[in-house]
N, C-alpha and C positions, 0 to 999 in steps of 0.2 A: 430693583424688581424683586418682589417676594411672591411665592405661591405656596399656600398651605392647605392641607386636606384635613379631613375629619379625624379627631383624636391624634393630632400630629405631635411628634417629638422633633424639635428643631435642631439642626446642626448647621454649622457655617462652612461653606465651601471656600477654601483659601487658595487653592491651586491656581486659579485665574481671577484676577481682580474684577474683570468685567462680568464674570459668572457668579460672583458672590451673591448668595441668596439663601433663603430658608429652605432646607430640605426636610421633607416629612416622611414618616414611615407609612402613611396612608395618603396617596395622592402627592407624589413627589415631582417637582418640576424645577430644573435649574438650567438656565441658559437662555440667550436671546431668542425669542420666538418659540421656545419649547412649550409643549402642551401639557396641562395638568389633568390627569385622569385619576379618579378615585381608585385606590389600591394599585396604582401604577407608578412607575419611576421613569422620568424623562430627564436626561442630563445631556446638555449640548445645544448648540445653536440650531433652532428649528427641529429639535428632536421630537418625534411623534407628531409632526405637523400634518394636519388633516387625517390623523389616525381615526378609524371608525371602530370603536369598541368602548363606549362610555358606560355600559352596564357593568357595575361593580361585581355583580354575581358571576359574570362570565369572563370579564376582561381584567387581567392583571399583567399588563405588559411591562417590560423592562427595556428601555432604549437608551443607550449611552453612545454619544458621538453626534457630530453635526449631521442633521437630516436623517439620522437613524430612525427607521420606522415611518418615514414620510409616506402618506397616502396609502398605508397598509391597513389591514383589518384582520380580525380573528382574536382568539383569547389565548392567554398564557404565552404570548410571543416574546422572544428575547432577541434583541439586536444590539451587538456591541461592536462599535467601529464606525467611522464616518461612512454615510450612505449605505449602511447595512439594512437589510430587511425592508426595502423600499418597493412600493407599488405592487404588493402581492397580498394574497388573502389565504391564510392557513392557520391551523391551531396547533399549539404545543410544539412549535418549531424553534430552533436556536440557530442564530447566524452570528458568527464572530469573525471580524476582519473587514478591512475597507472594501466596500462594495459587495460584501458577501450576500448572496441571494437577493439581488435587486434587479428590477426591470429597468431598461434604459429610459432616459427622458423622452417624453412624447408618446409613451404607451397610452393608448386611448382607453383601453379597458383593463381593469385590474384582474389579472388571471387568478383563477381559483386553483390553488396548488394543494398538494397532499399535506398530511399531518405527521407529527411525531418524528421529525427528521432533525439532524444536526449538521450544520455547515460551518467549517472553520477554514479560513484562508482568504487572502485577498482575491476578490472576484470569483470565489467559488460559487457554484450553482447546483441546483437539482432541477429535474424536469418540471416544466410549467404544465402540470397535469394533475388533476385531483386524485388520480389513482397512484401517483408516485409518492408513497409514504414509507415510513419506517426506514429511512435511508441515512447513511453516514458519509459525509464528504469532508475530507481533510486535505488541504493543500491549495496553493495558489492556482486559480483557474481550473481546479478539479471540478468535474461535472458528473452527475448521475441522472440517467433518463429511464432507469428500470426500477420497478417496485421492489422494495426491501433489498436494494443493492448498496454496495460500499465502494467508495473510491478514495484511496489514500496515496498521496503523492502529487506534486505539482503537475498540472495538465493531464492527470489521469482521468479515464472515462469508463464508467460502468453503465453501458447502454442497454443491458438486458436484465430482466427480473431475476433477483436472487444472485446476481453475479458480483464478483469481488475483483477490483483492479488494485494491485499493490505496486507502488514504485512510480518514479517520474515517467510520465507519458505512457504508462501502461494502459491497455484497452482490452475490454472483454468482447468476445465475438459470439457468445451464445448464452442462454439462460443457465442459471445455477452452475456457473463455472468460476474458476479462480485464475487470474492472469497476472504474471509477473513481468510482462513486457508487451510487445506488440508485433506486428508483421516485420517491423524494421529493428526492433530492440529485443534481444534475447538475454536472459539471465540464468544463472546457475543456482539451484536450490541446494544448500549445504547443511551439514549437521542433521541429517534425517535419521531417526531411529529405525531399526529394522522393523519391517511390517509384520503384523501378526494376523489380523483379520483379512478377509478376502478383498475388502475395499481399501486397505492400507497401501501406502506407497512402498516401493522396493528400493533399497539402496545398493551401492556397488558391492558392498560386502556380501550381501545375499546373492547377487549375480555371480560373484566369484565362487561361492559355495555351490551354486547350481551348476556352474561350469565344471567344477571338479566332480560332482556327483554324476553328471551326464557322461563325462570322460570315462569314469570307472564303469558305468553301466554299459557304455558302448564297447569298451575293451572286453568286459565279461561276455557280452553277447557275441562279439566276434569270435571269442575262444569257443563258445558253445557251438556256434555255427560251423566253425572249422572241424570240431570233433564230430559233429553229426555228419558232415560231408565225408570225413575220412571213414567213419563207420559204414556209411552207405556205400562208399566206393569199394570197401573190402568185400561187400556182399554181391557186387556186380561181376559180371563176366570179365575175365582178365583182359580181354582185348578192348574192353570199354573203360577199364579202370583208369588208365593213364589220361585219356581225353576228358573224362569227368572230373578227375582231380585238378587238371589244369584249368578247366572251366570254372571250377569253384574258387580256385586261387585268384583268377582274374576278377571275378565278381567281388571277392573279399578285398583285393587291392584297390579296386575302384571305390568301394565303400570307405576304406581307410583314407584314401586320397581326398575324397569329397569331405569327409569329416574333418581331416586335418586342415583343409583349406578354410572351412567355416570357422573353426576355432582359432586359426591364425588371424582371420579377419576380426573376430571378436576380441582377441588379445590386443590387437592394434587399437581398436576403439576404446578398450578399457584403459590402455596406457595413456592415450590422449586425454581421456576423462580424468584420470588420476593427476596428470600434470595441471589441468585446469583447476581442479580442487585445491592442489597445493598452492597455485598462484593466488587463488581467491582467499585462502586462509592467510597467506603472507600479507596480502593487501589489507585484510581486516586487522591484522596485528599492527600494521603501520598506521592506519587511520585512527585506531583506538587510542594511540598514544599522544594525539595532538591536544593542545591546551586551548581553553576558551579565554577570552579577554577578561582581565580583572579590573583594570582602571576605567573609571567612568569617563565616557566621551573619547575613548581611545580604541583604535584598531590594533589588532595583533596579527602577526604572520608567524606561523609555526610549521615545523617540518618534522618528519619522523621516518624511521625505517622499521621494517618488520621482516620476519622470515618464518617459513615452515618447511621442514625437511630440506630439500635441495633448492627451494625457490626463495627469492628475496623480493622485497617491494619497498617503494618509497611513497611518502604521502606529504602533501602540503595542505595548509588550511589557513583561513583568515576569519576573524570575528570582530565584533564591535559591541561594546557595552553601552547601552543607552542611558542607564541609570543604575541605582543600587538593586533594582528589582528585575530588570529586563536585559538580557544579552542574547546575541545571535551569532552563529558561526556556520561555516560551510567548509567542506574539505574534499579533496580528490586523492585517490591512491591508485598506483599502477604497479604491476609486476615488472621487475627489471628485465626479464627475458622475453616479455610479451607486452608491448605498450598498448595493445588493443584491449587488454584485460584491465579495464578501469572500473573502480567502484567509487562512489561518492555519497556524501550525506549532507544534510543541512538541518539545523535545529535551532529552536528558540528556547531560552531558559527564563522561566518566571520564578521569582523568589518573593516570599512574603513572610 
């Protein structure tokens, strides 16, 4: 089976014998049942099947993978992976991964979706709504239903306009917000620089400095209050001097006790936060030392340890190299003193 387009330059596909065909620079089609569209590239069984976009001035699709781009429409569409970019209509969108941005079989009406979005990951989706545009979705089953939103991480959800969800199963709950977890998943943000502008984040170092400054200010103010009380008492009638002085001391002591209690509570919280940061850095050190697989067609199992200050952590990971160009791995790391402090990662390596 050969398919050639206008002013074509022919190459031979050798990777699959049953797909061997002439591939052209203008109007490329390779694969059983794949569709040939001028200025488009279709590679794979039934790639571009029933694609609606034959006008070469507006349609330059790229579909690679079986049934990629099936029954879809729009211009400058890119679908890479089996069943990617199926039964949808949108312009300048990119979908990479098995089933990425695809409507289920039996969808009666092709939904009109937004434009200028990128979807990467198996089963990753963005909102079936023409107003949901300029979105970025990366991760298996990650979804975006808000305009100009971003979801990065498997099963992450950015459901509101301008929101960003980062991390596995992270979810946003309002517009123009950034979420690193969900109602059930909490994460610590580390290595934050000291804030400068009014809208910058504040780190623990700045809180400690604020605590010291407030302590000095309170001590100085207490001293001034005491001196004023003493001076006032000296000018009072002698029979009232003792009672006034005792009253001032009681007020002062209550203020000191209240302040001490508040700062003791703050110290306790800061100590706990400091321990969490140490455990997180130790876990990061352990997981960063793991190896990825080198042998083609082989799994690997790797372990590592790490530490930061008084905390230690262990990490384990596994990976698989599919071929010379593609490898994947995943890993978990936990602090030794707190098994609930687990960090993890997963990655795919492409080489060419």
